[in-house]
DSSP file (Angstrom, degrees, kcal/mol; ACC not computed):
  #  RESIDUE AA STRUCTURE BP1 BP2  ACC     N-H-->O    O-->H-N    N-H-->O    O-->H-N    TCO  KAPPA ALPHA  PHI   PSI    X-CA   Y-CA   Z-CA
    1    1 A K              0   0    0      0, 0.0    63,-1.8     0, 0.0     7,-0.2   0.000 360.0 360.0 360.0 126.8    0.0   -0.1    0.0
    2    2 A N        +     0   0    0      5,-2.1    55,-2.2     1,-0.2     2,-0.6   0.883 360.0 154.8  60.6  38.5    1.3    3.4   -1.1
    3    3 A F  B >   -AB   6  56A   0      3,-1.2     3,-2.1    53,-0.2    53,-0.2  -0.885  64.1 -38.5-104.2 128.2    4.8    1.8   -2.0
    4    4 A M  T 3  S-     0   0    0     51,-3.5    54,-0.3    -2,-0.6    51,-0.0  -0.410 127.2 -22.8  59.2-122.3    6.8    3.6   -4.7
    5    5 A N  T 3  S+     0   0    0     -2,-0.2     2,-0.5    52,-0.1    -1,-0.3   0.337 117.3  98.3 -99.1   9.5    4.3    5.0   -7.3
    6    6 A H  B <   -A    3   0A   0     -3,-2.1    -3,-1.2     1,-0.2     3,-0.2  -0.874  53.2-163.3-110.4 127.7    1.5    2.5   -6.5
    7    7 A E  S    S-     0   0    0     -2,-0.5    -5,-2.1     1,-0.3     2,-0.3   0.896  87.9  -4.2 -66.7 -44.7   -1.5    3.1   -4.3
    8    8 A H  S    S+     0   0    0     -7,-0.2     2,-0.4    -6,-0.1    -1,-0.3  -0.925  70.7 172.7-154.0 124.6   -2.2   -0.6   -4.0
    9    9 A L        +     0   0    0     -2,-0.3     2,-0.4    -3,-0.2    18,-0.0  -0.999   4.4 176.6-136.8 130.5   -0.3   -3.4   -5.7
   10   10 A R        +     0   0    0     -2,-0.4     2,-0.3     2,-0.0    21,-0.1  -0.986   5.7 176.8-138.4 151.9   -0.8   -7.1   -5.1
   11   11 A M        -     0   0    0     -2,-0.4     2,-0.6    20,-0.1    -2,-0.0  -0.932  18.5-150.1-149.6 126.2    0.7  -10.3   -6.7
   12   12 A D        -     0   0    0     -2,-0.3     2,-0.3     0, 0.0    -2,-0.0  -0.865  21.9-158.4 -98.7 121.9    0.2  -13.9   -5.7
   13   13 A L        -     0   0    0     -2,-0.6     3,-0.1     1,-0.1     5,-0.1  -0.704   7.1-132.7-103.6 152.9    3.3  -15.9   -6.5
   14   14 A G        -     0   0    0     -2,-0.3    -1,-0.1     1,-0.2     0, 0.0  -0.408  38.5 -76.2 -96.6 170.7    3.4  -19.7   -7.1
   15   15 A P  S    S+     0   0    0      0, 0.0    -1,-0.2     0, 0.0     2,-0.1  -0.304  98.1  12.5 -66.2 155.3    5.9  -22.2   -5.6
   16   16 A G  S    S-     0   0    0     -3,-0.1     2,-0.2     2,-0.1    -2,-0.0  -0.433 117.1  -2.1  82.8-157.0    9.4  -22.3   -7.1
   17   17 A I        -     0   0    0     -2,-0.1     2,-0.4   136,-0.1    -3,-0.1  -0.492  62.4-163.3 -76.4 140.0   10.7  -19.8   -9.5
   18   18 A N        -     0   0    0     -2,-0.2     2,-0.5    -5,-0.1    -2,-0.1  -0.988   6.3-154.5-125.9 131.2    8.5  -16.9  -10.5
   19   19 A F        -     0   0    0     -2,-0.4     2,-0.7     2,-0.0    -2,-0.0  -0.938   7.9-154.8-109.7 125.0    9.2  -14.7  -13.5
   20   20 A I        +     0   0    0     -2,-0.5     2,-0.3     2,-0.0    12,-0.0  -0.879  24.9 167.1-106.1 109.0    7.6  -11.2  -13.3
   21   21 A I        +     0   0    0     -2,-0.7     2,-0.2     5,-0.0   123,-0.1  -0.878  10.5 115.1-125.5 154.7    7.0   -9.7  -16.8
   22   22 A G        -     0   0    0    121,-0.4     3,-0.1    -2,-0.3     5,-0.1  -0.891  58.4 -58.5 163.4 166.7    5.1   -6.8  -18.0
   23   23 A K    >   -     0   0    0     -2,-0.2     3,-1.6     1,-0.1     5,-0.4  -0.111  68.9 -75.1 -63.5 170.8    5.2   -3.4  -19.6
   24   24 A N  T 3  S+     0   0    0      1,-0.2    -1,-0.1     2,-0.1     0, 0.0  -0.428 121.5  20.5 -59.3 136.5    7.2   -0.4  -18.4
   25   25 A G  T 3  S+     0   0    0     -2,-0.1    -1,-0.2    -3,-0.1    -2,-0.1   0.395  87.8 116.7  85.1  -2.5    5.4    1.1  -15.4
   26   26 A S  S <  S-     0   0    0     -3,-1.6    -2,-0.1    -4,-0.1    -3,-0.1   0.684  92.1 -98.4 -75.9 -17.7    3.4   -2.1  -14.6
   27   27 A G  S  > S+     0   0    0     -4,-0.2     4,-2.4    -5,-0.1     5,-0.2   0.611  78.9 134.6 112.9  15.2    5.0   -2.5  -11.2
   28   28 A K  H  > S+     0   0    0     -5,-0.4     4,-2.0     2,-0.2     3,-0.2   0.986  82.3  36.9 -54.4 -63.9    7.7   -5.2  -11.9
   29   29 A S  H  > S+     0   0    0      1,-0.2     4,-2.9     2,-0.2     5,-0.3   0.914 112.7  57.5 -63.9 -40.4   10.4   -3.5  -10.0
   30   30 A A  H  > S+     0   0    0      1,-0.2     4,-2.6     2,-0.2    -1,-0.2   0.924 107.2  49.8 -62.9 -37.2    8.1   -2.2   -7.3
   31   31 A M  H  X S+     0   0    0     -4,-2.4     4,-2.3    -3,-0.2    -1,-0.2   0.919 111.7  48.1 -54.8 -49.6    7.1   -5.9   -6.6
   32   32 A C  H  X S+     0   0    0     -4,-2.0     4,-2.0     1,-0.2    -2,-0.2   0.916 114.8  44.8 -61.6 -44.4   10.7   -7.0   -6.4
   33   33 A H  H  X S+     0   0    0     -4,-2.9     4,-3.1     2,-0.2    -2,-0.2   0.839 109.8  55.9 -71.1 -34.8   11.6   -4.1   -4.1
   34   34 A A  H  X S+     0   0    0     -4,-2.6     4,-2.9    -5,-0.3     5,-0.2   0.930 107.3  48.8 -60.5 -43.6    8.6   -4.6   -1.9
   35   35 A A  H  X S+     0   0    0     -4,-2.3     4,-2.0     1,-0.2    -2,-0.2   0.941 114.3  45.6 -67.8 -41.5    9.5   -8.1   -1.3
   36   36 A Q  H  <>S+     0   0    0     -4,-2.0     5,-2.3     2,-0.2    -2,-0.2   0.952 114.0  48.5 -58.5 -49.3   13.2   -7.0   -0.4
   37   37 A V  H ><5S+     0   0    0     -4,-3.1     3,-1.8     1,-0.2    -1,-0.2   0.899 108.8  53.9 -60.4 -43.2   12.0   -4.2    1.8
   38   38 A A  H 3<5S+     0   0    0     -4,-2.9    -1,-0.2     1,-0.3    -2,-0.2   0.898 108.6  52.2 -56.2 -40.3    9.5   -6.7    3.5
   39   39 A L  T 3<5S-     0   0    0     -4,-2.0    -1,-0.3    -5,-0.2    -2,-0.2   0.326 129.9 -91.7 -87.5  13.5   12.4   -9.0    4.3
   40   40 A G  T < 5S+     0   0    0     -3,-1.8    -3,-0.2     1,-0.3    -2,-0.1   0.437  70.1 153.8 102.3  -1.7   14.5   -6.3    5.8
   41   41 A A      < -     0   0    0     -5,-2.3    -1,-0.3    -6,-0.2     2,-0.1  -0.279  37.5-131.2 -62.2 145.7   16.5   -5.0    3.0
   42   42 A S     >  -     0   0    0      1,-0.1     4,-1.5     9,-0.0     5,-0.2  -0.457  29.6-101.1 -81.3 164.9   17.8   -1.4    3.2
   43   43 A A  T  4>S+     0   0    0      7,-0.3     5,-2.0     1,-0.2     4,-0.4   0.928 126.7  50.7 -54.7 -42.6   17.4    1.2    0.5
   44   44 A R  T >45S+     0   0    0      6,-0.4     3,-1.1     1,-0.2    -1,-0.2   0.873 102.9  58.6 -60.2 -39.4   21.0    0.5   -0.4
   45   45 A D  T 345S+     0   0    0      1,-0.3    86,-1.6     2,-0.1    -1,-0.2   0.840 108.1  46.5 -55.5 -37.0   20.5   -3.2   -0.6
   46   46 A T  T 3<5S-     0   0    0     -4,-1.5    -1,-0.3    -3,-0.4    -2,-0.2   0.534 107.4-129.5 -81.5 -10.0   17.9   -2.6   -3.2
   47   47 A E  T < 5S+     0   0    0     -3,-1.1    -3,-0.2    -4,-0.4    -2,-0.1   0.854  76.3 118.2  59.1  38.8   20.2   -0.3   -5.0
   48   48 A R  S   <S-     0   0    0     -5,-2.0     2,-0.2     1,-0.3    -4,-0.1  -0.331  79.7 -57.6-129.6  47.8   17.3    2.2   -5.0
   49   49 A G        -     0   0    0     -5,-0.1    -1,-0.3     1,-0.1    -2,-0.2  -0.634  57.3 -82.6 113.5-172.5   18.5    5.2   -3.0
   50   50 A S  S    S+     0   0    0     -2,-0.2     2,-0.4     1,-0.1    -6,-0.4   0.662  99.9  47.9-109.8 -31.8   19.8    5.9    0.4
   51   51 A T    >   -     0   0    0     -8,-0.2     3,-1.2    -3,-0.1    -1,-0.1  -0.883  69.4-132.5-124.9 149.9   16.7    6.2    2.6
   52   52 A M  G >  S+     0   0    0     -2,-0.4     3,-2.3     1,-0.3     4,-0.3   0.767  98.7  76.9 -70.0 -23.8   13.6    4.1    3.0
   53   53 A S  G >  S+     0   0    0      1,-0.3     3,-1.6     2,-0.2    -1,-0.3   0.781  79.1  72.8 -62.0 -19.6   11.4    7.1    2.8
   54   54 A G  G <  S+     0   0    0     -3,-1.2    -1,-0.3     1,-0.3    -2,-0.2   0.645  88.2  59.9 -65.9 -14.4   12.0    7.1   -0.8
   55   55 A F  G <  S+     0   0    0     -3,-2.3   -51,-3.5    -4,-0.1     2,-0.4   0.490  81.4 100.2 -91.4  -2.5    9.7    4.1   -1.1
   56   56 A V  B <  S-B    3   0A   0     -3,-1.6   -53,-0.2    -4,-0.3     3,-0.1  -0.717  86.4-106.5 -87.9 137.8    6.7    5.9    0.3
   57   57 A R    >   -     0   0    0    -55,-2.2     3,-2.0    -2,-0.4   -52,-0.1  -0.332  48.6 -89.2 -56.2 135.6    4.3    7.1   -2.4
   58   58 A H  T 3  S+     0   0    0      1,-0.3    -1,-0.1   -54,-0.3    -4,-0.0  -0.226 111.8  16.6 -50.0 128.1    4.5   10.8   -2.8
   59   59 A G  T 3  S+     0   0    0      1,-0.3    -1,-0.3    -3,-0.1    -2,-0.1   0.459 100.7 112.0  85.7   0.6    2.1   12.7   -0.6
   60   60 A Q    <   -     0   0    0     -3,-2.0    -1,-0.3     1,-0.1     3,-0.1  -0.850  65.5-137.7-109.8 146.7    1.5    9.8    1.7
   61   61 A P  S    S-     0   0    0      0, 0.0    34,-3.3     0, 0.0    35,-0.4   0.764  80.9  -3.8 -70.9 -30.0    2.5    9.5    5.4
   62   62 A S  E     -C   94   0B   0     32,-0.3     2,-0.3    33,-0.1    32,-0.2  -0.983  57.2-134.1-158.8 165.1    3.6    5.9    5.1
   63   63 A A  E     -C   93   0B   0     30,-2.5    30,-3.0    -2,-0.3     2,-0.4  -0.973  16.2-156.0-129.9 150.6    3.9    2.8    3.0
   64   64 A E  E     -C   92   0B   0    -63,-1.8     2,-0.4    -2,-0.3    28,-0.2  -0.984   8.6-176.7-126.2 125.3    3.0   -0.8    3.9
   65   65 A V  E     -C   91   0B   0     26,-2.5    26,-2.6    -2,-0.4     2,-0.4  -0.977   4.0-171.1-125.5 144.4    4.4   -4.1    2.4
   66   66 A R  E     -C   90   0B   0     -2,-0.4     2,-0.3    24,-0.2    24,-0.2  -0.999   3.4-177.6-137.3 132.6    3.2   -7.5    3.4
   67   67 A L  E     -C   89   0B   0     22,-2.5    22,-3.4    -2,-0.4     2,-0.5  -0.993  15.9-145.8-135.9 139.1    4.8  -10.9    2.3
   68   68 A E  E     -C   88   0B   0     -2,-0.3     2,-0.5    20,-0.2    20,-0.2  -0.912  12.4-162.1-104.4 124.8    3.7  -14.4    3.1
   69   69 A I  E     -C   87   0B   0     18,-3.6    18,-2.5    -2,-0.5     2,-0.2  -0.919  21.9-121.8-109.4 127.2    6.4  -17.0    3.5
   70   70 A R  E     +C   86   0B   0     -2,-0.5    16,-0.3    16,-0.2    15,-0.1  -0.493  30.2 176.5 -65.2 133.3    5.5  -20.7    3.3
   71   71 A N        +     0   0    0     14,-3.4    15,-0.2    -2,-0.2     3,-0.2  -0.134   8.7 173.2-137.1  34.4    6.4  -22.5    6.5
   72   72 A A        -     0   0    0     13,-0.3     2,-0.3     1,-0.2     4,-0.1  -0.075  50.3 -90.4 -47.6 140.4    5.2  -26.1    5.9
   73   73 A P  S    S+     0   0    0      0, 0.0     2,-0.3     0, 0.0    -1,-0.2  -0.409  80.6 120.3 -66.1 118.8    6.2  -28.5    8.6
   74   74 A R  S >  S-     0   0    0     -2,-0.3     3,-1.4    -3,-0.2     6,-0.2  -0.885  81.0 -79.2-163.3 176.6    9.6  -29.9    7.5
   75   75 A E  T 3  S+     0   0    0      1,-0.3     0, 0.0    -2,-0.3     0, 0.0   0.799 128.3  47.0 -65.9 -27.6   13.1  -29.8    9.0
   76   76 A D  T 3  S+     0   0    0     -4,-0.1    -1,-0.3     2,-0.1     2,-0.1   0.285  83.7 123.8 -97.7  15.2   13.8  -26.2    7.9
   77   77 A A    <   -     0   0    0     -3,-1.4     2,-0.7     1,-0.1     3,-0.2  -0.439  64.0-123.0 -67.9 151.3   10.4  -24.7    9.1
   78   78 A C        -     0   0    0      1,-0.2     5,-0.4     6,-0.2     6,-0.1  -0.841  70.0 -37.6-107.0 111.6   10.7  -22.0   11.4
   79   79 A E  S >> S-     0   0    0     -2,-0.7     3,-2.4     1,-0.1     4,-2.3   0.890  71.9-178.9  43.5  53.1    9.0  -22.4   14.9
   80   80 A W  H 3> S+     0   0    0      1,-0.3     4,-1.7     2,-0.2    -1,-0.1   0.757  75.4  60.6 -58.7 -29.4    6.0  -24.2   13.2
   81   81 A N  H 34 S+     0   0    0      2,-0.2    -1,-0.3     1,-0.1    -2,-0.1   0.720 114.7  36.6 -66.9 -23.2    4.2  -24.5   16.4
   82   82 A R  H <4 S+     0   0    0     -3,-2.4    -2,-0.2     2,-0.1    -1,-0.1   0.870 131.3  26.2 -87.3 -53.2    4.2  -20.7   16.7
   83   83 A Y  H >< S-     0   0    0     -4,-2.3    23,-2.8    -5,-0.4     3,-0.6   0.818  88.1-155.9 -94.4 -34.5    3.7  -19.7   13.1
   84   84 A G  T 3<  -     0   0    0     -4,-1.7    -1,-0.2    -5,-0.4    -6,-0.2  -0.534  61.5 -31.4  83.4-154.1    1.9  -22.6   11.4
   85   85 A D  T 3  S+     0   0    0     -2,-0.2   -14,-3.4   -15,-0.1     2,-0.4   0.607 129.5  48.4 -79.4  -9.5    2.2  -23.2    7.7
   86   86 A T  E <   -C   70   0B   0     -3,-0.6     2,-0.5   -16,-0.3   -16,-0.2  -0.996  60.7-158.3-139.2 135.8    2.5  -19.4    6.8
   87   87 A I  E     -C   69   0B   0    -18,-2.5   -18,-3.6    -2,-0.4     2,-0.5  -0.949  15.9-155.9-106.1 124.1    4.8  -16.6    8.2
   88   88 A V  E     -CD  68 104B   0     16,-2.7    16,-3.5    -2,-0.5     2,-0.5  -0.936   6.2-165.1-112.8 125.3    3.4  -13.2    7.4
   89   89 A V  E     -CD  67 103B   0    -22,-3.4   -22,-2.5    -2,-0.5     2,-0.5  -0.940   7.4-176.6-113.6 121.7    5.9  -10.4    7.4
   90   90 A E  E     -CD  66 102B   0     12,-3.0    12,-2.0    -2,-0.5     2,-0.4  -0.945   2.1-176.7-114.1 138.4    4.6   -6.8    7.5
   91   91 A R  E     -CD  65 101B   0    -26,-2.6   -26,-2.5    -2,-0.5     2,-0.5  -0.997   9.7-160.9-133.8 136.3    6.7   -3.7    7.3
   92   92 A T  E     -CD  64 100B   0      8,-2.7     8,-1.9    -2,-0.4     2,-0.4  -0.961   5.7-163.6-114.8 127.0    5.6   -0.1    7.6
   93   93 A L  E     -CD  63  99B   0    -30,-3.0   -30,-2.5    -2,-0.5     2,-0.4  -0.916  13.2-143.8-106.7 133.4    7.9    2.7    6.3
   94   94 A N  E >   -C   62   0B   0      4,-2.3     3,-1.7    -2,-0.4   -32,-0.3  -0.814  12.4-133.5 -96.6 145.6    7.2    6.2    7.4
   95   95 A A  T 3  S+     0   0    0    -34,-3.3   -33,-0.1    -2,-0.4    -1,-0.1   0.758 110.0  47.5 -66.6 -25.0    7.7    9.2    5.1
   96   96 A K  T 3  S-     0   0    0    -35,-0.4    -1,-0.3     1,-0.3     2,-0.1   0.291 129.3 -83.8 -99.4  11.0    9.5   11.1    7.8
   97   97 A G  S <  S+     0   0    0     -3,-1.7    -1,-0.3     1,-0.3    -2,-0.1  -0.151  86.3  63.5 105.1 156.3   11.8    8.1    8.6
   98   98 A G        -     0   0    0     -3,-0.1    -4,-2.3    -2,-0.1     2,-0.3  -0.208  45.5-179.2  85.7 176.0   11.4    5.1   10.7
   99   99 A G  E     -D   93   0B   0     -6,-0.2     2,-0.3   -37,-0.0    -6,-0.2  -0.986  16.5-116.2 170.7-167.0    9.1    2.3   10.5
  100  100 A K  E     -D   92   0B   0     -8,-1.9    -8,-2.7    -2,-0.3     2,-0.3  -0.994   9.3-137.6-156.2 157.2    8.1   -0.9   12.1
  101  101 A Y  E     -D   91   0B   0     12,-0.6     2,-0.4    -2,-0.3   -10,-0.2  -0.925  12.3-173.7-115.6 146.5    8.0   -4.8   11.6
  102  102 A V  E     -D   90   0B   0    -12,-2.0   -12,-3.0    -2,-0.3     2,-0.4  -0.994   6.3-163.4-133.5 136.3    5.3   -7.2   12.5
  103  103 A L  E     -DE  89 112B   0      9,-3.4     8,-3.3    -2,-0.4     9,-1.5  -0.987  16.9-172.9-123.1 126.0    5.6  -11.0   12.1
  104  104 A R  E     -DE  88 110B   0    -16,-3.5   -16,-2.7    -2,-0.4     6,-0.2  -0.830  20.2-121.5-123.2 157.6    2.2  -12.9   12.2
  105  105 A A    >   -     0   0    0      4,-2.3     3,-1.9    -2,-0.3   -21,-0.2  -0.222  43.2 -92.8 -80.4 176.3    1.3  -16.5   12.3
  106  106 A A  T 3  S+     0   0    0    -23,-2.8   -22,-0.1     1,-0.3   -19,-0.1   0.743 129.9  58.1 -67.0 -19.2   -0.9  -18.1    9.7
  107  107 A D  T 3  S-     0   0    0    -24,-0.2    -1,-0.3   -21,-0.1     3,-0.1   0.340 121.5-110.5 -90.7   5.9   -3.9  -17.4   11.9
  108  108 A N  S <  S+     0   0    0     -3,-1.9    -2,-0.1     1,-0.3     2,-0.1   0.504  70.5 144.4  77.6   8.8   -2.9  -13.6   11.7
  109  109 A S        -     0   0    0    -26,-0.1    -4,-2.3     1,-0.1     2,-0.5  -0.430  59.0-106.8 -64.6 147.3   -1.8  -13.4   15.4
  110  110 A I  E     +E  104   0B   0     -6,-0.2    -6,-0.2     1,-0.2     3,-0.1  -0.704  40.7 171.6 -78.9 129.3    1.1  -11.3   16.2
  111  111 A V  E     -     0   0B   0     -8,-3.3     2,-0.3    -2,-0.5    -7,-0.2   0.810  62.4 -15.5 -97.1 -48.7    4.2  -13.4   17.0
  112  112 A S  E     -E  103   0B   0     -9,-1.5    -9,-3.4     1,-0.1    -1,-0.4  -0.983  32.2-154.9-160.2 162.7    6.9  -10.7   17.2
  113  113 A R        +     0   0    0     -2,-0.3   -12,-0.6   -11,-0.2     2,-0.4   0.224  63.6 114.6-117.8   3.6    7.8   -7.2   16.4
  114  114 A K     >  -     0   0    0      1,-0.1     4,-1.4   -14,-0.1     3,-0.4  -0.679  56.7-152.6 -97.1 129.9   11.6   -7.8   16.3
  115  115 A R  H  > S+     0   0    0     -2,-0.4     4,-1.9     1,-0.2    -1,-0.1   0.748  99.5  61.8 -69.1 -24.2   13.7   -7.5   13.3
  116  116 A D  H  > S+     0   0    0      2,-0.2     4,-2.0     1,-0.2    -1,-0.2   0.855 100.8  53.1 -67.0 -33.9   16.1  -10.1   14.8
  117  117 A D  H  > S+     0   0    0     -3,-0.4     4,-1.9     1,-0.2    -2,-0.2   0.892 107.9  50.7 -70.3 -36.6   13.3  -12.6   14.7
  118  118 A L  H  X S+     0   0    0     -4,-1.4     4,-2.4     2,-0.2    -2,-0.2   0.915 107.2  54.5 -62.7 -40.4   12.8  -11.9   11.0
  119  119 A Q  H  X S+     0   0    0     -4,-1.9     4,-2.1     1,-0.2    -2,-0.2   0.873 106.2  51.7 -64.0 -37.3   16.5  -12.4   10.5
  120  120 A K  H  X S+     0   0    0     -4,-2.0     4,-2.6     2,-0.2    -1,-0.2   0.941 109.3  50.4 -58.1 -45.3   16.2  -15.8   12.1
  121  121 A I  H  X S+     0   0    0     -4,-1.9     4,-2.2     1,-0.2    -2,-0.2   0.925 109.0  50.2 -61.0 -45.6   13.4  -16.7    9.8
  122  122 A L  H  X>S+     0   0    0     -4,-2.4     5,-2.6     1,-0.2     4,-0.8   0.896 111.2  49.8 -57.9 -44.7   15.4  -15.6    6.7
  123  123 A E  H ><5S+     0   0    0     -4,-2.1     3,-0.8     2,-0.2    -1,-0.2   0.944 113.4  44.9 -58.5 -53.2   18.4  -17.7    7.8
  124  124 A L  H 3<5S+     0   0    0     -4,-2.6    -1,-0.2     1,-0.3    -2,-0.2   0.861 117.6  44.5 -61.9 -35.8   16.3  -20.8    8.4
  125  125 A Q  H 3<5S-     0   0    0     -4,-2.2    -1,-0.3    -5,-0.2    -2,-0.2   0.519 108.4-125.4 -91.3  -4.6   14.5  -20.4    5.2
  126  126 A R  T <<5 +     0   0    0     -4,-0.8     2,-0.5    -3,-0.8    -3,-0.2   0.911  55.1 155.8  62.4  46.5   17.7  -19.6    3.2
  127  127 A I      < -     0   0    0     -5,-2.6     2,-0.5    -6,-0.1    -1,-0.2  -0.908  28.8-163.6-106.1 129.7   16.2  -16.3    2.0
  128  128 A V        -     0   0    0     -2,-0.5     4,-0.1     1,-0.1   -89,-0.1  -0.946   5.5-173.0-113.0 126.7   18.5  -13.4    0.9
  129  129 A A        +     0   0    0     -2,-0.5    -1,-0.1   -90,-0.2   -88,-0.1   0.630  54.9  95.8 -96.3 -16.5   16.8  -10.0    0.7
  130  130 A R  S    S-     0   0    0      1,-0.1     2,-0.2   -89,-0.0   -84,-0.1  -0.261  91.3 -88.6 -75.7 160.6   19.8   -8.1   -0.9
  131  131 A Q        -     0   0    0    -86,-1.6     2,-0.4     1,-0.0    -1,-0.1  -0.515  51.9-148.3 -60.6 131.0   20.2   -7.4   -4.6
  132  132 A Q        -     0   0    0     -2,-0.2     8,-0.5    -4,-0.1     2,-0.1  -0.867   5.7-124.4-114.8 146.2   22.2  -10.5   -6.0
  133  133 A S    > > -     0   0    0     -2,-0.4     3,-1.1     6,-0.1     5,-1.0  -0.454  24.5-116.3 -77.3 158.5   24.5  -10.6   -8.8
  134  134 A E  G > 5S+     0   0    0      1,-0.3     3,-1.3     2,-0.2    -1,-0.1   0.849 114.8  63.2 -63.6 -29.0   24.1  -13.0  -11.7
  135  135 A Q  G 3 5S+     0   0    0      1,-0.3    -1,-0.3     2,-0.1     4,-0.1   0.831  96.9  57.3 -61.3 -29.6   27.3  -14.8  -10.6
  136  136 A S  G < 5S-     0   0    0     -3,-1.1    -1,-0.3     2,-0.3    -2,-0.2   0.545 121.2-105.7 -85.3  -1.8   25.6  -15.7   -7.4
  137  137 A G  T < 5S+     0   0    0     -3,-1.3     2,-0.4    -4,-0.4    -3,-0.2   0.371  94.0  74.7 107.1  -4.3   22.8  -17.5   -9.1
  138  138 A A      < +     0   0    0     -5,-1.0     2,-0.3     2,-0.0    -2,-0.3  -0.996  50.6 156.3-141.4 145.9   19.9  -14.9   -8.6
  139  139 A S        -     0   0    0     -2,-0.4     2,-0.7    -5,-0.1    -6,-0.1  -0.990  43.3-116.4-160.2 157.2   19.3  -11.6  -10.2
  140  140 A F        -     0   0    0     -8,-0.5    -6,-0.1    -2,-0.3    -2,-0.0  -0.944  44.4-140.5-103.8 115.4   16.6   -9.0  -11.0
  141  141 A A        -     0   0    0     -2,-0.7    -2,-0.0     1,-0.1     0, 0.0  -0.325  19.1 -95.0 -78.1 153.8   16.4   -8.9  -14.8
  142  142 A P        -     0   0    0      0, 0.0    -1,-0.1     0, 0.0     5,-0.1  -0.232  35.1-125.7 -55.0 156.1   15.9   -6.0  -17.0
  143  143 A C  S    S+     0   0    0      1,-0.2  -121,-0.4     3,-0.1    -2,-0.1   0.791  97.2  41.8 -80.1 -29.9   12.1   -5.5  -18.0
  144  144 A D  S    S+     0   0    0   -123,-0.1    -1,-0.2     1,-0.1  -123,-0.0   0.458 108.2  44.1-112.1   5.2   12.4   -5.4  -21.7
  145  145 A T  S    S-     0   0    0     -3,-0.1     2,-0.1     0, 0.0    -1,-0.1  -0.998  86.8 -97.5-142.9 150.0   14.8   -8.0  -22.9
  146  146 A P        -     0   0    0      0, 0.0    -3,-0.1     0, 0.0    -2,-0.0  -0.494  41.8-138.6 -67.6 137.4   15.3  -11.8  -21.9
  147  147 A H    >>  -     0   0    0     -2,-0.1     4,-1.6    -5,-0.1     3,-0.5  -0.635  15.3-118.8 -92.3 146.0   18.2  -12.0  -19.3
  148  148 A P  H 3> S+     0   0    0      0, 0.0     4,-1.9     0, 0.0     5,-0.1   0.858 112.9  57.0 -57.8 -35.0   20.7  -14.8  -19.6
  149  149 A F  H 3> S+     0   0    0      1,-0.2     4,-2.8     2,-0.2     5,-0.3   0.884 101.8  58.8 -65.0 -33.3   19.8  -16.3  -16.2
  150  150 A M  H <> S+     0   0    0     -3,-0.5     4,-2.9     1,-0.2     5,-0.2   0.954 105.5  47.6 -53.7 -54.4   16.2  -16.6  -17.5
  151  151 A R  H  X S+     0   0    0     -4,-1.6     4,-3.1     1,-0.2    -1,-0.2   0.915 112.6  49.9 -53.2 -46.1   17.3  -18.8  -20.3
  152  152 A K  H  X S+     0   0    0     -4,-1.9     4,-2.2     1,-0.2    -2,-0.2   0.933 115.5  42.3 -63.2 -46.4   19.5  -20.9  -17.9
  153  153 A Y  H  X S+     0   0    0     -4,-2.8     4,-2.5     2,-0.2    -1,-0.2   0.807 112.1  53.2 -72.6 -30.3   16.7  -21.4  -15.4
  154  154 A A  H  X S+     0   0    0     -4,-2.9     4,-2.7    -5,-0.3     5,-0.2   0.951 112.0  46.2 -64.7 -47.8   14.1  -22.0  -18.1
  155  155 A Q  H  X S+     0   0    0     -4,-3.1     4,-2.4    -5,-0.2    -2,-0.2   0.936 112.8  49.0 -56.0 -48.3   16.3  -24.7  -19.5
  156  156 A A  H  X S+     0   0    0     -4,-2.2     4,-2.4     1,-0.2    -1,-0.2   0.883 111.2  51.4 -62.1 -38.9   17.0  -26.2  -16.1
  157  157 A G  H  X S+     0   0    0     -4,-2.5     4,-2.6     2,-0.2    -2,-0.2   0.922 111.1  47.1 -55.7 -50.9   13.2  -26.2  -15.5
  158  158 A L  H  X S+     0   0    0     -4,-2.7     4,-1.9     2,-0.2    -2,-0.2   0.867 111.6  50.0 -62.5 -40.3   12.5  -28.0  -18.7
  159  159 A E  H  X S+     0   0    0     -4,-2.4     4,-2.9    -5,-0.2    -1,-0.2   0.936 110.6  50.7 -64.7 -47.4   15.2  -30.6  -18.0
  160  160 A A  H  X S+     0   0    0     -4,-2.4     4,-2.6     1,-0.2    -2,-0.2   0.939 110.7  49.2 -55.0 -48.5   13.7  -31.1  -14.5
  161  161 A L  H  X S+     0   0    0     -4,-2.6     4,-1.9     2,-0.2    -1,-0.2   0.845 110.4  50.8 -60.3 -37.1   10.2  -31.6  -16.1
  162  162 A A  H  X S+     0   0    0     -4,-1.9     4,-2.0     2,-0.2    -1,-0.2   0.908 111.1  49.1 -63.7 -45.9   11.7  -34.1  -18.6
  163  163 A R  H  X S+     0   0    0     -4,-2.9     4,-0.9     1,-0.2    -2,-0.2   0.924 109.5  50.6 -57.3 -46.2   13.3  -36.0  -15.8
  164  164 A R  H >X S+     0   0    0     -4,-2.6     4,-0.7     1,-0.2     3,-0.7   0.892 108.2  53.4 -59.9 -43.8   10.1  -36.1  -13.9
  165  165 A G  H 3< S+     0   0    0     -4,-1.9     3,-0.3     1,-0.2    -1,-0.2   0.809 108.9  49.2 -64.4 -32.4    8.3  -37.4  -17.0
  166  166 A H  H 3< S+     0   0    0     -4,-2.0    -1,-0.2     1,-0.2    -2,-0.2   0.640 106.7  56.0 -82.0 -13.6   10.8  -40.3  -17.4
  167  167 A Q  H <<        0   0    0     -4,-0.9    -1,-0.2    -3,-0.7    -2,-0.2   0.581 360.0 360.0 -89.9 -11.8   10.5  -41.3  -13.7
  168  168 A Q     <        0   0    0     -4,-0.7    -1,-0.2    -3,-0.3    -2,-0.1   0.426 360.0 360.0 -82.6 360.0    6.7  -41.8  -13.9
């Protein structure tokens, strides 16, 4: 809500790798930056300025981002008894500076308001919120042209599907 140039922007992602495509100005970069910001990235981490207030839509007092992380019971689940199947991360950014975190359980109850608890979740889930280089295996691709890593992951996905087909 009120993040960058968008009054309200929502996207439901599927499991695995998601490609965000669309015309210029449709919100692709905003979605990526919102996810990074929700997960604790600084403005510098996103390579989008030096202050978080720059993410607040012009003329608004604050911006809010919300991200849901799957936390299905498995060995790398984070405190499943407290969070359940979904960890909800909410971050509010104030136009005048500052903000807050709220971590919620699948039932929407508040579990924590501590950034350190978010950091623990990210470590357990192996999530990196900073901008990544192509060499590290993750990248935010340009909007208008196919990016080399897309071809690499698309090919890997096709190969995995082919292997799965042979196993059945």
